[in-house]
Structure formats: structure tokens, C-alpha cells
DORO-561617 format. One record per residue (C-alpha): residue in three letters; residue number from 1; x, y, z. Coordinates in nm, 2 decimals. Example, Ala and Ser with C-alpha at 12.3 -4.5 7.8 and 13.67 -1.06 7.14 Angstrom:
<residuo->Ala, num->1, x->1.23, y->-0.45, z->0.78>
<residuo->Ser, num->2, x->1.37, y->-0.11, z->0.71>
//
This chain:
<residuo->Met, num->1, x->0.26, y->-0.82, z->4.13>
<residuo->Ser, num->2, x->0.23, y->-0.45, z->4.05>
<residuo->Ser, num->3, x->0.19, y->-0.49, z->3.68>
<residuo->Arg, num->4, x->0.03, y->-0.72, z->3.41>
<residuo->Leu, num->5, x->0.11, y->-0.79, z->3.05>
<residuo->Val, num->6, x->-0.18, y->-0.63, z->2.86>
<residuo->Trp, num->7, x->-0.08, y->-0.73, z->2.50>
<residuo->Asn, num->8, x->0.22, y->-0.87, z->2.33>
<residuo->Gly, num->9, x->0.34, y->-0.97, z->1.98>
<residuo->Tyr, num->10, x->0.68, y->-1.04, z->1.83>
<residuo->Gly, num->11, x->0.83, y->-1.14, z->1.50>
<residuo->Lys, num->12, x->1.08, y->-1.06, z->1.23>
<residuo->Ala, num->13, x->1.07, y->-0.73, z->1.03>
<residuo->Ala, num->14, x->1.23, y->-0.62, z->0.71>
<residuo->Val, num->15, x->1.30, y->-0.97, z->0.57>
<residuo->Arg, num->16, x->1.43, y->-0.90, z->0.22>
<residuo->Leu, num->17, x->1.35, y->-1.16, z->-0.04>
<residuo->Val, num->18, x->1.43, y->-1.17, z->-0.41>
<residuo->Lys, num->19, x->1.31, y->-1.47, z->-0.61>
<residuo->Val, num->20, x->1.40, y->-1.55, z->-0.97>
<residuo->Asp, num->21, x->1.16, y->-1.78, z->-1.16>
<residuo->Arg, num->22, x->1.38, y->-1.96, z->-1.41>
<residuo->Gly, num->23, x->1.13, y->-2.22, z->-1.53>
<residuo->Ala, num->24, x->1.10, y->-2.06, z->-1.87>
<residuo->Ala, num->25, x->1.33, y->-1.87, z->-2.11>
<residuo->Arg, num->26, x->1.18, y->-1.54, z->-1.99>
<residuo->His, num->27, x->1.27, y->-1.51, z->-1.62>
<residuo->Gly, num->28, x->1.03, y->-1.37, z->-1.36>
<residuo->Leu, num->29, x->1.16, y->-1.14, z->-1.09>
<residuo->His, num->30, x->0.99, y->-1.10, z->-0.75>
<residuo->Asp, num->31, x->1.13, y->-0.85, z->-0.49>
<residuo->Leu, num->32, x->0.96, y->-0.84, z->-0.16>
<residuo->Thr, num->33, x->1.00, y->-0.72, z->0.20>
<residuo->Val, num->34, x->0.82, y->-0.95, z->0.45>
<residuo->Glu, num->35, x->0.73, y->-0.89, z->0.81>
<residuo->Val, num->36, x->0.61, y->-1.17, z->1.04>
<residuo->Gln, num->37, x->0.43, y->-1.12, z->1.37>
<residuo->Leu, num->38, x->0.30, y->-1.38, z->1.61>
<residuo->Gln, num->39, x->0.05, y->-1.31, z->1.89>
<residuo->Gly, num->40, x->-0.05, y->-1.56, z->2.16>
<residuo->Glu, num->41, x->0.04, y->-1.70, z->2.49>
<residuo->Phe, num->42, x->0.39, y->-1.57, z->2.53>
<residuo->Gly, num->43, x->0.35, y->-1.42, z->2.88>
<residuo->Pro, num->44, x->0.61, y->-1.64, z->3.05>
<residuo->Thr, num->45, x->0.90, y->-1.51, z->2.83>
<residuo->His, num->46, x->0.81, y->-1.15, z->2.94>
<residuo->Thr, num->47, x->0.74, y->-1.22, z->3.31>
<residuo->Asp, num->48, x->0.97, y->-1.51, z->3.39>
<residuo->Gly, num->49, x->1.23, y->-1.52, z->3.11>
<residuo->Asp, num->50, x->1.10, y->-1.86, z->3.00>
<residuo->Asn, num->51, x->1.15, y->-1.90, z->2.63>
<residuo->Ala, num->52, x->1.02, y->-2.25, z->2.59>
<residuo->Gln, num->53, x->0.72, y->-2.14, z->2.37>
<residuo->Val, num->54, x->0.91, y->-1.88, z->2.16>
<residuo->Leu, num->55, x->0.99, y->-1.96, z->1.80>
<residuo->Pro, num->56, x->1.31, y->-1.76, z->1.73>
<residuo->Thr, num->57, x->1.27, y->-1.47, z->1.49>
<residuo->Asp, num->58, x->1.58, y->-1.60, z->1.30>
<residuo->Thr, num->59, x->1.38, y->-1.92, z->1.23>
<residuo->Met, num->60, x->1.10, y->-1.69, z->1.09>
<residuo->Lys, num->61, x->1.35, y->-1.54, z->0.85>
<residuo->Asn, num->62, x->1.47, y->-1.88, z->0.74>
<residuo->Thr, num->63, x->1.12, y->-2.00, z->0.69>
<residuo->Val, num->64, x->1.04, y->-1.71, z->0.46>
<residuo->Tyr, num->65, x->1.32, y->-1.82, z->0.23>
<residuo->Ala, num->66, x->1.25, y->-2.19, z->0.25>
<residuo->Leu, num->67, x->0.88, y->-2.15, z->0.17>
<residuo->Ala, num->68, x->0.97, y->-1.91, z->-0.11>
<residuo->Arg, num->69, x->1.18, y->-2.19, z->-0.26>
<residuo->Arg, num->70, x->0.91, y->-2.45, z->-0.21>
<residuo->Gly, num->71, x->0.63, y->-2.26, z->-0.38>
<residuo->Pro, num->72, x->0.53, y->-1.94, z->-0.56>
<residuo->Val, num->73, x->0.56, y->-1.59, z->-0.40>
<residuo->Asp, num->74, x->0.31, y->-1.44, z->-0.64>
<residuo->Pro, num->75, x->0.04, y->-1.35, z->-0.56>
<residuo->Pro, num->76, x->0.17, y->-1.21, z->-0.23>
<residuo->Glu, num->77, x->-0.17, y->-1.27, z->-0.07>
<residuo->Glu, num->78, x->-0.14, y->-1.64, z->-0.12>
<residuo->Phe, num->79, x->0.22, y->-1.65, z->-0.01>
<residuo->Gly, num->80, x->0.13, y->-1.46, z->0.30>
<residuo->Glu, num->81, x->-0.14, y->-1.71, z->0.39>
<residuo->Arg, num->82, x->0.10, y->-2.00, z->0.34>
<residuo->Leu, num->83, x->0.35, y->-1.84, z->0.58>
<residuo->Gly, num->84, x->0.08, y->-1.76, z->0.83>
<residuo->Arg, num->85, x->-0.06, y->-2.12, z->0.84>
<residuo->His, num->86, x->0.30, y->-2.26, z->0.87>
<residuo->Phe, num->87, x->0.38, y->-2.04, z->1.17>
<residuo->Leu, num->88, x->0.06, y->-2.13, z->1.35>
<residuo->Gly, num->89, x->0.15, y->-2.50, z->1.31>
<residuo->Ala, num->90, x->0.52, y->-2.45, z->1.41>
<residuo->Cys, num->91, x->0.45, y->-2.24, z->1.72>
<residuo->Pro, num->92, x->0.17, y->-2.39, z->1.94>
<residuo->Ala, num->93, x->0.16, y->-2.09, z->2.17>
<residuo->Ala, num->94, x->0.06, y->-1.86, z->1.88>
<residuo->His, num->95, x->-0.31, y->-1.81, z->1.81>
<residuo->Arg, num->96, x->-0.27, y->-1.54, z->1.54>
<residuo->Ala, num->97, x->-0.01, y->-1.48, z->1.27>
<residuo->Met, num->98, x->0.01, y->-1.16, z->1.08>
<residuo->Ile, num->99, x->0.22, y->-1.15, z->0.76>
<residuo->Ala, num->100, x->0.28, y->-0.81, z->0.59>
<residuo->Leu, num->101, x->0.43, y->-0.81, z->0.24>
<residuo->Ser, num->102, x->0.55, y->-0.52, z->0.03>
<residuo->Val, num->103, x->0.63, y->-0.58, z->-0.34>
<residuo->His, num->104, x->0.90, y->-0.37, z->-0.49>
<residuo->Arg, num->105, x->0.87, y->-0.28, z->-0.86>
<residuo->Trp, num->106, x->1.10, y->-0.39, z->-1.14>
<residuo->Asp, num->107, x->1.02, y->-0.33, z->-1.51>
<residuo->Arg, num->108, x->1.13, y->-0.56, z->-1.78>
<residuo->Leu, num->109, x->1.38, y->-0.39, z->-2.02>
<residuo->Ser, num->110, x->1.33, y->-0.38, z->-2.40>
<residuo->Ala, num->111, x->1.59, y->-0.37, z->-2.67>
<residuo->Ala, num->112, x->1.54, y->-0.33, z->-3.04>
<residuo->Gly, num->113, x->1.16, y->-0.32, z->-2.98>
<residuo->Ala, num->114, x->1.15, y->-0.66, z->-2.80>
<residuo->Pro, num->115, x->1.13, y->-0.74, z->-2.43>
<residuo->Glu, num->116, x->1.44, y->-0.87, z->-2.27>
<residuo->Glu, num->117, x->1.41, y->-1.22, z->-2.12>
<residuo->His, num->118, x->1.62, y->-1.16, z->-1.81>
<residuo->Ala, num->119, x->1.70, y->-0.79, z->-1.77>
<residuo->Phe, num->120, x->1.51, y->-0.54, z->-1.56>
<residuo->Ala, num->121, x->1.51, y->-0.17, z->-1.46>
<residuo->Arg, num->122, x->1.41, y->-0.06, z->-1.11>
<residuo->Gly, num->123, x->1.06, y->0.08, z->-1.13>
<residuo->Ser, num->124, x->0.90, y->0.37, z->-0.95>
<residuo->Ala, num->125, x->0.86, y->0.39, z->-0.57>
<residuo->Glu, num->126, x->0.51, y->0.24, z->-0.59>
<residuo->Arg, num->127, x->0.47, y->-0.08, z->-0.39>
<residuo->Arg, num->128, x->0.20, y->-0.34, z->-0.39>
<residuo->Leu, num->129, x->0.09, y->-0.43, z->-0.04>
<residuo->Ala, num->130, x->-0.07, y->-0.74, z->0.12>
<residuo->Thr, num->131, x->-0.14, y->-0.81, z->0.49>
<residuo->Val, num->132, x->-0.27, y->-1.16, z->0.58>
<residuo->Thr, num->133, x->-0.39, y->-1.24, z->0.93>
<residuo->Val, num->134, x->-0.44, y->-1.61, z->1.00>
<residuo->Glu, num->135, x->-0.63, y->-1.72, z->1.31>
<residuo->Gly, num->136, x->-0.76, y->-2.07, z->1.34>
<residuo->Thr, num->137, x->-0.90, y->-2.18, z->1.01>
<residuo->Arg, num->138, x->-0.98, y->-1.82, z->0.91>
<residuo->Ala, num->139, x->-0.76, y->-1.59, z->0.69>
<residuo->Glu, num->140, x->-0.83, y->-1.22, z->0.65>
<residuo->Val, num->141, x->-0.66, y->-1.05, z->0.36>
<residuo->Glu, num->142, x->-0.60, y->-0.68, z->0.32>
<residuo->Ala, num->143, x->-0.44, y->-0.56, z->-0.01>
<residuo->Gly, num->144, x->-0.32, y->-0.22, z->-0.11>
<residuo->Leu, num->145, x->-0.06, y->0.00, z->-0.26>
<residuo->Glu, num->146, x->0.15, y->0.30, z->-0.16>
<residuo->Gly, num->147, x->0.39, y->0.54, z->-0.32>
<residuo->Leu, num->148, x->0.17, y->0.58, z->-0.64>
<residuo->Gly, num->149, x->0.28, y->0.92, z->-0.76>
<residuo->Leu, num->150, x->0.01, y->1.10, z->-0.96>
<residuo->Leu, num->151, x->-0.01, y->1.46, z->-1.09>
<residuo->Lys, num->152, x->-0.23, y->1.65, z->-1.33>
<residuo->Thr, num->153, x->-0.17, y->2.00, z->-1.45>
<residuo->Ser, num->154, x->-0.54, y->2.11, z->-1.49>
<residuo->Gly, num->155, x->-0.89, y->2.00, z->-1.38>
<residuo->Ser, num->156, x->-0.83, y->2.09, z->-1.02>
<residuo->Ala, num->157, x->-0.98, y->2.38, z->-0.82>
<residuo->Phe, num->158, x->-1.01, y->2.49, z->-0.46>
<residuo->Thr, num->159, x->-1.26, y->2.77, z->-0.39>
<residuo->Gly, num->160, x->-1.53, y->2.87, z->-0.15>
<residuo->Phe, num->161, x->-1.34, y->2.75, z->0.16>
<residuo->Leu, num->162, x->-1.38, y->2.87, z->0.52>
<residuo->Arg, num->163, x->-1.17, y->3.17, z->0.61>
<residuo->Asp, num->164, x->-1.06, y->3.32, z->0.94>
<residuo->Gly, num->165, x->-0.81, y->3.58, z->1.05>
<residuo->Tyr, num->166, x->-0.51, y->3.36, z->0.97>
<residuo->Thr, num->167, x->-0.62, y->3.26, z->0.62>
<residuo->Thr, num->168, x->-0.39, y->3.38, z->0.34>
<residuo->Leu, num->169, x->-0.46, y->3.11, z->0.08>
<residuo->Lys, num->170, x->-0.60, y->3.24, z->-0.25>
<residuo->Glu, num->171, x->-0.88, y->3.07, z->-0.43>
<residuo->Thr, num->172, x->-0.79, y->2.90, z->-0.76>
<residuo->Asp, num->173, x->-1.00, y->2.74, z->-1.03>
<residuo->Asp, num->174, x->-0.70, y->2.58, z->-1.20>
<residuo->Arg, num->175, x->-0.41, y->2.44, z->-1.01>
<residuo->Ile, num->176, x->-0.16, y->2.15, z->-1.02>
<residuo->Leu, num->177, x->-0.29, y->1.85, z->-0.82>
<residuo->Ala, num->178, x->-0.02, y->1.61, z->-0.71>
<residuo->Thr, num->179, x->-0.02, y->1.33, z->-0.46>
<residuo->Asp, num->180, x->0.13, y->1.00, z->-0.36>
<residuo->Val, num->181, x->-0.16, y->0.76, z->-0.32>
<residuo->Glu, num->182, x->-0.18, y->0.51, z->-0.03>
<residuo->Ala, num->183, x->-0.48, y->0.27, z->-0.06>
<residuo->Arg, num->184, x->-0.58, y->-0.03, z->0.15>
<residuo->Trp, num->185, x->-0.88, y->-0.25, z->0.11>
<residuo->Lys, num->186, x->-1.01, y->-0.57, z->0.27>
<residuo->Tyr, num->187, x->-1.17, y->-0.85, z->0.07>
<residuo->Ala, num->188, x->-1.52, y->-0.94, z->0.18>
<residuo->Arg, num->189, x->-1.47, y->-1.26, z->-0.01>
<residuo->Pro, num->190, x->-1.16, y->-1.40, z->-0.19>
<residuo->Pro, num->191, x->-1.14, y->-1.29, z->-0.55>
<residuo->Arg, num->192, x->-1.09, y->-1.55, z->-0.82>
<residuo->Asp, num->193, x->-0.75, y->-1.39, z->-0.90>
<residuo->Tyr, num->194, x->-0.58, y->-1.16, z->-0.66>
<residuo->Gly, num->195, x->-0.36, y->-1.01, z->-0.93>
<residuo->Met, num->196, x->-0.66, y->-0.92, z->-1.14>
<residuo->Ala, num->197, x->-0.85, y->-0.77, z->-0.85>
<residuo->Trp, num->198, x->-0.55, y->-0.56, z->-0.74>
<residuo->Ser, num->199, x->-0.50, y->-0.43, z->-1.09>
<residuo->Ala, num->200, x->-0.87, y->-0.35, z->-1.12>
<residuo->Val, num->201, x->-0.86, y->-0.13, z->-0.81>
<residuo->Arg, num->202, x->-0.54, y->0.04, z->-0.92>
<residuo->Thr, num->203, x->-0.68, y->0.11, z->-1.27>
<residuo->Ala, num->204, x->-0.99, y->0.26, z->-1.12>
<residuo->Leu, num->205, x->-0.79, y->0.49, z->-0.89>
<residuo->Ile, num->206, x->-0.56, y->0.61, z->-1.17>
<residuo->Glu, num->207, x->-0.83, y->0.67, z->-1.43>
<residuo->Thr, num->208, x->-1.06, y->0.85, z->-1.19>
<residuo->Phe, num->209, x->-0.78, y->1.08, z->-1.07>
<residuo->Ala, num->210, x->-0.70, y->1.17, z->-1.44>
<residuo->Arg, num->211, x->-1.05, y->1.24, z->-1.55>
<residuo->His, num->212, x->-1.22, y->1.38, z->-1.24>
<residuo->Glu, num->213, x->-1.30, y->1.75, z->-1.23>
<residuo->Ser, num->214, x->-1.18, y->1.82, z->-0.88>
<residuo->Ala, num->215, x->-1.33, y->2.07, z->-0.64>
<residuo->Ser, num->216, x->-1.08, y->1.96, z->-0.37>
<residuo->Val, num->217, x->-0.85, y->1.67, z->-0.28>
<residuo->Gln, num->218, x->-1.14, y->1.54, z->-0.07>
<residuo->His, num->219, x->-1.37, y->1.55, z->-0.38>
<residuo->Thr, num->220, x->-1.13, y->1.35, z->-0.59>
<residuo->Leu, num->221, x->-1.05, y->1.10, z->-0.31>
<residuo->Tyr, num->222, x->-1.42, y->1.01, z->-0.27>
<residuo->Ala, num->223, x->-1.46, y->0.97, z->-0.65>
<residuo->Met, num->224, x->-1.16, y->0.74, z->-0.66>
<residuo->Gly, num->225, x->-1.30, y->0.53, z->-0.38>
<residuo->Glu, num->226, x->-1.63, y->0.50, z->-0.55>
<residuo->Ala, num->227, x->-1.47, y->0.39, z->-0.87>
<residuo->Ala, num->228, x->-1.26, y->0.13, z->-0.69>
<residuo->Leu, num->229, x->-1.57, y->-0.02, z->-0.53>
<residuo->Ala, num->230, x->-1.74, y->-0.03, z->-0.87>
<residuo->Asn, num->231, x->-1.45, y->-0.19, z->-1.04>
<residuo->Cys, num->232, x->-1.39, y->-0.47, z->-0.78>
<residuo->Ala, num->233, x->-1.70, y->-0.64, z->-0.64>
<residuo->Glu, num->234, x->-1.51, y->-0.84, z->-0.38>
<residuo->Ile, num->235, x->-1.41, y->-0.54, z->-0.16>
<residuo->Gly, num->236, x->-1.64, y->-0.39, z->0.09>
<residuo->Glu, num->237, x->-1.45, y->-0.07, z->0.17>
<residuo->Ile, num->238, x->-1.13, y->0.11, z->0.08>
<residuo->Arg, num->239, x->-0.92, y->0.35, z->0.28>
<residuo->Leu, num->240, x->-0.74, y->0.62, z->0.09>
<residuo->Val, num->241, x->-0.47, y->0.86, z->0.20>
<residuo->Leu, num->242, x->-0.38, y->1.14, z->-0.04>
<residuo->Pro, num->243, x->-0.11, y->1.39, z->0.07>
<residuo->Asn, num->244, x->-0.14, y->1.71, z->-0.12>
<residuo->Arg, num->245, x->0.20, y->1.77, z->-0.27>
<residuo->His, num->246, x->0.18, y->2.14, z->-0.31>
<residuo->His, num->247, x->0.31, y->2.32, z->-0.62>
<residuo->Leu, num->248, x->0.31, y->2.69, z->-0.55>
<residuo->Leu, num->249, x->0.29, y->2.96, z->-0.82>
<residuo->Val, num->250, x->0.61, y->3.17, z->-0.82>
<residuo->Asp, num->251, x->0.57, y->3.54, z->-0.81>
<residuo->Leu, num->252, x->0.77, y->3.67, z->-1.11>
<residuo->Thr, num->253, x->0.65, y->4.04, z->-1.09>
<residuo->Pro, num->254, x->0.98, y->4.15, z->-0.92>
<residuo->Phe, num->255, x->1.15, y->4.06, z->-1.26>
<residuo->Gly, num->256, x->0.89, y->4.23, z->-1.47>
<residuo->Leu, num->257, x->0.74, y->3.89, z->-1.58>
<residuo->Glu, num->258, x->0.39, y->3.75, z->-1.58>
<residuo->Asn, num->259, x->0.33, y->3.40, z->-1.46>
<residuo->Pro, num->260, x->0.03, y->3.26, z->-1.65>
<residuo->Asn, num->261, x->0.01, y->2.94, z->-1.43>
<residuo->Glu, num->262, x->0.34, y->2.80, z->-1.57>
<residuo->Ile, num->263, x->0.62, y->2.84, z->-1.32>
<residuo->Phe, num->264, x->0.59, y->2.66, z->-0.98>
<residuo->Val, num->265, x->0.80, y->2.56, z->-0.69>
<residuo->Ala, num->266, x->0.74, y->2.21, z->-0.56>
<residuo->Ser, num->267, x->0.70, y->2.23, z->-0.18>
<residuo->Gly, num->268, x->0.78, y->1.91, z->0.02>
<residuo->Glu, num->269, x->0.68, y->2.02, z->0.37>
<residuo->Pro, num->270, x->0.44, y->2.11, z->0.52>
<residuo->Tyr, num->271, x->0.17, y->1.93, z->0.31>
<residuo->Gly, num->272, x->-0.20, y->1.87, z->0.34>
<residuo->Lys, num->273, x->-0.30, y->1.51, z->0.43>
<residuo->Ile, num->274, x->-0.64, y->1.40, z->0.32>
<residuo->Glu, num->275, x->-0.78, y->1.06, z->0.42>
<residuo->Ala, num->276, x->-1.11, y->0.87, z->0.43>
<residuo->Val, num->277, x->-1.27, y->0.53, z->0.42>
<residuo->Ile, num->278, x->-1.53, y->0.47, z->0.15>
<residuo->Gly, num->279, x->-1.77, y->0.18, z->0.18>
<residuo->Arg, num->280, x->-2.07, y->0.03, z->0.02>
<residuo->Pro, num->281, x->-2.42, y->0.15, z->0.12>
<residuo->Gln, num->282, x->-2.56, y->-0.03, z->0.43>
<residuo->His, num->283, x->-2.89, y->-0.19, z->0.37>
<residuo->Pro, num->284, x->-3.16, y->-0.18, z->0.64>
//
């Protein structure tokens, strides 16, 4: 044989699931995208075309819907663990199940100052994330968020940077800082309440972004990570990705106008991409 199978995994991606909780007069709405991946002893299906150990991906899709009917889908971390443990039991050749869940946002409508019981408006592009990896009796949970759009019109500077022959960027001590936050964190131990833990991290990220006197995107990113660790004792480290959504000051001098930091053009591409992992101090 001139080749060998180094690694393999398979599953079902982009399983769209909407569940309505109708147990009370005020309905709950849960909108998720689920991805299932199994890893294990599936070599024969690749090398010999033997599918005897392969659980069909269509079965995975059906299982997502059936388990959603049989139990809660919120918090997504617990739903993901239920799915992972089910698949390991249903597919003996699998030794690891990875379940990735993305929660799409819907906001409850209000009318005449009161919340509607079963009407919603599509929320922002922000999504809550959860990835659960089940192997044997152990479950590892990673939570996160993406698409959290944040912007502030002051309190952000960028000066004293390295220059070379190709540098044209001007220094500024007051600029627009805009980003779409992506954050992921692993729990060193399970929190008592996944929803409260997720909200605590999100609150820390937002409040720090708003209040931090930023010398750079890196400076603010690190402060946000520190605040998240301080606000949620169960996480050991957090990975943050902050694209710098540039807002460029428009030159109005050809029209005889000044521009006192008021008129900008939002530039989509190219953009700066700043990322880092912030962890707790290591003790000797």
C-alpha cells in the first residue's frame, strides 16, 4: 500500500433547528445551527468501501431533532453534551464526538409598553457559541460568541508606532474604534449555570470596551480579556479576535470645509485583525 489514512472525521453540518417552548403562555424561541462530527475507527469505509461502522449523517440530523423534542436545547452546552453522549452510544466505532452549536438571536417584541408573549424580531448578527467534545466519560466545553458589533466614537488613540519607508498612517489621539468581537473560552470546571457564566463574560467584554482608554486595539483586547477572567472564575483562558473596522476621516478641504473629526467613510476591506489568548497567571 502506497498510502495510509492519517486522520478522519465525518458528520453533519448546518443542521438548522428552531424550537418553540409552548409550556407557558409566554413562548420561548430557540434558533440554532448544529454541527456533528464523529472521530474514530472508520478506516475501512475509506480504504475498502466498507460502511458497516458508519452511522449515516442523515441519522445525525434526525437525532438532533428528536433529542430537541425529548429535552431542552437551552443551555446549548448541555444540549451539546446530550447529543455527544448519544452518538458515542449509537456508533461503537466512534471514540470522540464533537458538537458545535451556534445560537441565532431573536428579541421579544413589545407593544403598548408590555412584552409580547409570542412575537419576536430578528436580533443582531451576534451569535452565542458552544462546542462540546465528548470522549469516554469526559466532556470538554468551549463557549463563546461572534459577530458582537461594538463601536465607540472617542477614547481610542494610536500613536508612537513603528515607521518605515512605506508608512503613511498618521498618528491620532482620538479616533473611532469599531470591531466585531469573536471570543472563545474553555471552562476549567463546569459553572453552576452556563447561561449566567456566558452572560458574565459578555458583560465584561462590553463594559470594558466602552470604558477603556485605548492606546491600540491590542491594548483594549487585553483589558477585555482580563475583565472576562475576573468576571467568571470558571474559565482558565479566553481567546479574542478583534478586527479593526476602519473609519477613515474624509478630506473635505477640496470643498473648502474643515472636518473636525466628524465625517468618516467606513472601510470594509482591508482591515486590521488583532487576536490573542489571555490566561490566568501560572503559579510555580
